[in-house]
N, C-alpha and C positions, 0 to 999 in steps of 0.2 A: 461307249463302246461296251462296257461290262453290261450294261444293262440290256443292250440290245442282243448281245450273245444267250444271256439266261433268260430273255425272252423268246428266242429262237429254239432253246435248247425244252424250254416248258411246251411249247406250241407242237415241237416233236415229240414229246413225251406224252402230251396227250392223244395226238394224232396214232401212235402207237398203242398207248392204252386202249383207243377204242377198236382198233382194229385186234387187241388181245380179248376184247369181250368184258372191259373195265367198263363199271356202271359211271356216269356223269356224277351222280353222287357221291361216288367214290373218288373223282378227279377234286370235285369242289372242295371236299371233307378233309383229304389228306395233308395240306399244310397245317390246318388247325389242330388234327388229330396229332400229327407229327412234332408237333412245337408243343404242344399239352402232354403228350406222354412223357417229351424228353425231360421239358422243364419239371415236372411233378416226379417223374420215379430219380432224376437226379438229385435232385434235392434232398431227397429222402434218404437217397444211398448214400450222400456224401455227410448229412450233416445230421441224419440220424442212426443211420448204421455205423459210419466211421469209415467208409470205404474212398480208397484212393479215387479220384478223379478218374485214370486210366479203368480202375476194376468198375467203375460205375457205369462208364461208356461200353464198355464191352459187353457188361450184364443187358445193358439196354438194347444195344444192336443187334442182340440175339434175337430180338423181335421181327425185324425186318431190316435187310441192307439198306432201305431207303432211309433209314435213319442215322447211316453215317454220315449223310448230306446234311444235318443239321448242322447251324452257327450256333456254338455252345460258348456263354461269358459265366464266369464264377466272381460272384463279389462276398469274397470271403466276411469282409468288414460288417458286411449288412447279411449275410446268408443268404442272399439269392442267389437263383441261377435265372440267367437270361437266355432263349432260346428263339431261333428264327427259322425258315424253311426257304432257302434261297431268297432270305428278306422278305419270306410271308408269313402270316401270321405271327408276328412276334409276341411272346409269353414270357411271364415272369413267375416263378414259384419262388414264395419266400418261408423261411423257417420263424418259428415263434417256440418258445421254449415252453415246453410240456404239451405242444401241439403237435410237433412236426410242420410237416411242407405241405402246402397246396398253392395252387394256382390264384394269383391275385385276380380279381375283375373292378372295374371300375363300380363305386358305392359300396362296397362289400369288406368294412372293417371290423368287422366282429371282432376277428382272430386276435387284431395286432392291438386290441382294446384290453384284452384280457391279462392280467398277471397271473402265472401260476406259481405255485409252491411245488417242490421235487415230492415225489412219492417218498416215503419211508424207506431205508435199506435195513433190514435185519443181520446179524449176525446168527442168529440161531440157526436151529438145523433146519432144512428145507424139509419140508414146505414154506414154512412161517419165515426161515430165511434164506441166506445164500449160503450154509455152511454144509458142506456134502462129506461124510464120514463114512460111507455105505458101498463103496465100490468095490464090486466082484473081480478079483483079477482076471481071472477067465473070460468071465463075460467083457472085460474091458479091451482083453485082447483080440477079443471076437469082433468088437466094433471098430477097434482101429483097422482092424484088417479089413473088413467088409468100408470102411471110408476109402482106404488106399486102393481097393479093387475097384470102388465105383470112380474115385476120380483117375485112374489109371484108364479105362474107359470112357472118360470125358462125361461123366453123368454128373461132376460138381455138385457133390455132396459137402455140404458146410457144415450143418450138425445132425449128429444121431447118439439120442438119448433112450436111456431104458430105467423105466421104472416098474420096481415090483415088489408086489406087497408094501407099497407105500415109499419105498426107499428107491432113491436114485442108484443102481447096481452098476452104468455104466456111461459115461458120454464120451464123444471122440468127437472132435472139433479139426478142422480145413479152411484151407483159403484166406487165410487173415481172421478167423471167427474165434470167437473164444465163449465162454460161458456168462458174458457179460454183453454181448453183441444184440444189440436188437434187430430181430431180422422179419422181412417182410413175408406173413403168409397168404398173401393175396384173400383166397375166398376162405381160409380157414376163419378169417374172421366172422362168417356166418355164422358159426358156431359159437362163438362166445355172444353173439348179438342173440342167438337161440337162449343162452343161459343170463342176458339181462331182462330179456322179455319174460323169462321165468321167473327172475326176484321181483319183477313188477308184479306176477301172480301172486306170488308168496305173501306180498306185503298188501294188497288188495285193491292195488290200482289197474288191473287189467282183469278181462276173460279172452278165453282163447275162443269162445262161442260168440262173442260180441263183433257188431259189424266195423269194419276200419274207421268209418266216420267222417270222413273226409268229406268237406262240402262240395266240393267238384265233382263227388261220384253221387250224389245224393237224388238228381232226376234221371238216372238210366241204371240200365242191372248192375252197376259196379258198387251200386248202393247195399249189394246180397253178398259182396265179399266179406268173409269173416275172418280176423287175426288167426284161426288157425289154417286157412286156407293160403295166407302169407307163408305161415311157418313151414308149409309143405311145399309150397311153391305149384298150389295145387288152384291159385287165384285167377288166371283164366286171362292176364294182362296181354295185352301185347308186345313184348317184346323179345327182343332178337340178343342173341349173345352171342353171335360173331363178333369177332374182332377185326373188322376190317373197317377204314373209314367210311363213315355214313352210317355203320350199324350202330343201335341205338346203345353198346356198351362203351363203344368208343367215345361215343355223343357225349353220353351220362358222365364217365369219369374223366374224362379228359379236354371238354369243352363248354360245359356246363357251372353254374356257380351254385347251385341247389342240385345235387342229385336226385335226392328226392322228388321235389319239385317237377323234374324234367318227368321222373316215371308215373307221377300222379297224372299227369296230362295223358298218359297212353290209354287207349280206347280197350275193349274185351276182344280178345281173339277166341275164347270157349268158355262155356259156362262154367264158373266159379265151383270148385271143388270135383269136377271131370277130367281135367288130364293135367299130368305133369308138365311142366316147362322150366326146366332149368333157367333162373333169371337173377344176374344179381343187381338188377332193378328193382326185386320185390325185398331183396335183403335192406337198400335203401329205402322203402317205405318203411319197413319195421323200424330203423333207425330214427323215419321221422316218427314214427309211433312213440318211441322211447323218448326222443326230444319234448313233444307235445305232452306228456304222461308226466314230465320231470321238471314242468315249469316253462317248456316254450320259450326260451332262453340258451344260451350258449354255456352262461356261468352256472346256472340251475343244472343244467342237464350234466355236465362236467363235475358238478359237485355232489349229485346224485350218484354217478358212476364211480366216482373217486371212495365216495363213502361207502356203499352197498357192493361194489363190484372190483374195484384194485386193491384196496385196502383189505378188504376180507380174505382175497387171496393171495395177498401179498404176492401182489405183481413186483419184480426187483427192479427189472430194467426193461420199459415198454411205453410205447407211446403209441396212444390210438388217436391217428388223426381224423381232424374233421373237413369237410369241404369248405369253400368258401362262405357258406351262408350261415356257417356255424354248425351243422348237424355232424355226426359223426357216419364215416363212409364204412357202413357195417359190411358192405361188401367186399372189404377189399384191404383196408388200410389200417391193420392193427401189427405193429413191428414190435418183436416180444422176444427176449432171449429163450434158448430152447428150454431152459427150465421153468420159465414163465409159462410158455407155451404147454410144460407137461401141468403146471400147477390146473388148468382147466381140466383137461383129461382126467388128473385125481379126482377132482370135484365130483365130476360127472361116476368114476368108479364109486366113490363114497355115497352114491344116491344124494348127490346135492350138499355135503357138508366136507369145508375145509378148515382146517386151522381153528378146530371148534366153533366155527361159525356155520350156521345154515344160512344160505345163500338162494337155493330152491328148493323146493318140496320134493319129496322121494317120490310124490305122486310123478313130478314135473318130470321129473330124473327118468321115468320110467317110460312115460307117454313119450319123451322127444327121440325114443329109441325105436318107435313101433313104427312098422309099415302104414303109409299113407292109404288113404281109400279112392285113388286116382284109377283109369282105367291102362294106363300104358306105362308105367313105372312106379312102383308101389316101393322098392327098395330105397326109400329115403322119408327120413323122421323130420323133425323140427331143425333144419339146419344141418342136419345130420347124414352122411351115406351110412348105409346098413349094407352089412353082408348078404342079408335074406331080404326078400321080398314077403317072407311068410311060408312061401311053399316049397316042398320038397327038390325043384328041378333047376333052383334058380339061386347061384352063389357068385357074388361079385369078386370076391378072391378065395379060390378053393383052395388054397393051401392053407388058410385058416379059419380058426372057429368061425361056427357060426353065430355065433355072439357080438363080432365083432363089429364095431362101429366106428367111423372115422370122422374126422374136419381135414377136409380135401383141398389144396390150392393150387394154383398155375405155378407153373414150372415145378410139378410133381412134390409139393408139400403134403406130408401126412402126420396129424397125431392122431395116432388110434388107440383106442379103447379096447381093451380084451380080456372083460369080465372074469370068464371063465378059467383064465390064469393070471388075474389079480394084474395086471399087466397094461402099461402105458407106453405107447413108443411114437418118439417124435423124431420124424425127419424132415431138413430142411436143407434146401439146394436149390439149382438154378439148371433145370435140366430141360433141356430143347423137346425131347421125344419121351420116349417110355422109360418109365424106372419100376424094376421089376419088384416092386412092394410086397408081394405077396411071397416071393422066393425068397426075400431078404429078411423079413420079419418072421418068415415060420423058423428060418436057421436060427434066429434070436430065441424066440419059444421054445425050439429043442435043445437051446442049449442052456435056458432055465431050468428044464425038466419041473418037478415036481416043487 
């Protein structure tokens, strides 16, 4: 009888969906996407960020009330999360030490076979270590007040951190978060991936004007896609960044064992270099390039990342997750404390140097934040959002200095660098609508003064 009732409800739901203009692709894809996003995000929220099951589920269901219908089971001994949507599309996400969570797929065992050692944690002063002795009481009072104001308005700000002239001068936390909590930055990971490609160039392993070089692209116009096109999201690939079931972004992140393989299969929608199209798929093609240039295996790729990125930047509490195939999900899945996110911004503010180590060249740091050459949206650099497109008429954040640029992520995450103010501001939260980033950050800059 239960199966009959469920079947009737599904049929009625399909009929209602058709009447509402929802596509068949949406209906067919919905169970897999719902189970996939549920398993992945709940696993990472609980086992990487350390949130409670209730908090993790509340965050998840902000995306859609349909996710409230998921069946969820935790296996804390194995650190796994099992989900299904009315019994359909059962999905398991598994946690691995040092690698975080990923959805499991048959015949993909790369993650479970790797033994990771923890990143070193230092007691030296930030940014090398995790000791902070430079808090400004007036600034701290301001960030405390802003976080309180945000959360009173339902904006769910969880971390707000300010770096001025190389020192953390204020940091405020809320909703169970502290200075060690690894937090999901979603698309802020793209800006870290840019740094990683810059490091390859610095070491002579890559040139931005060379072709991406995938075998699958050699017999059509995709062979003309250069790495710089990918960095500036002007590659022309046919990729939809809508987040509905059946769209490319949700299929790639929540139903595919290899995010990069999914995107590499896509055709062209525009001539390379002509059109800006914001694409998480493009970021995962960059991840694949990093993977291939650092040995083409999970172990070698992660070892390169640790030696040349994580340790020089002195990440203290972070996890960069891979997909089931073992390639870093450079579009979305870097979890890091606010202090670690700020380290990336400080590296850029320092023109490629942090903790005495050069990670990218000064030229790369400068090129990364120059407008691209597309015809439709020039205020985007090498995976960084820019305040200016180079004209006098456009400002993304009118309240802020023209030279501001930012790593942005879903749920209104920001890691903003403001060179003229010698400042980095990190805001991480879980906001479903607009966040007044210009107004808030302008308040902070005004309080910093000269």
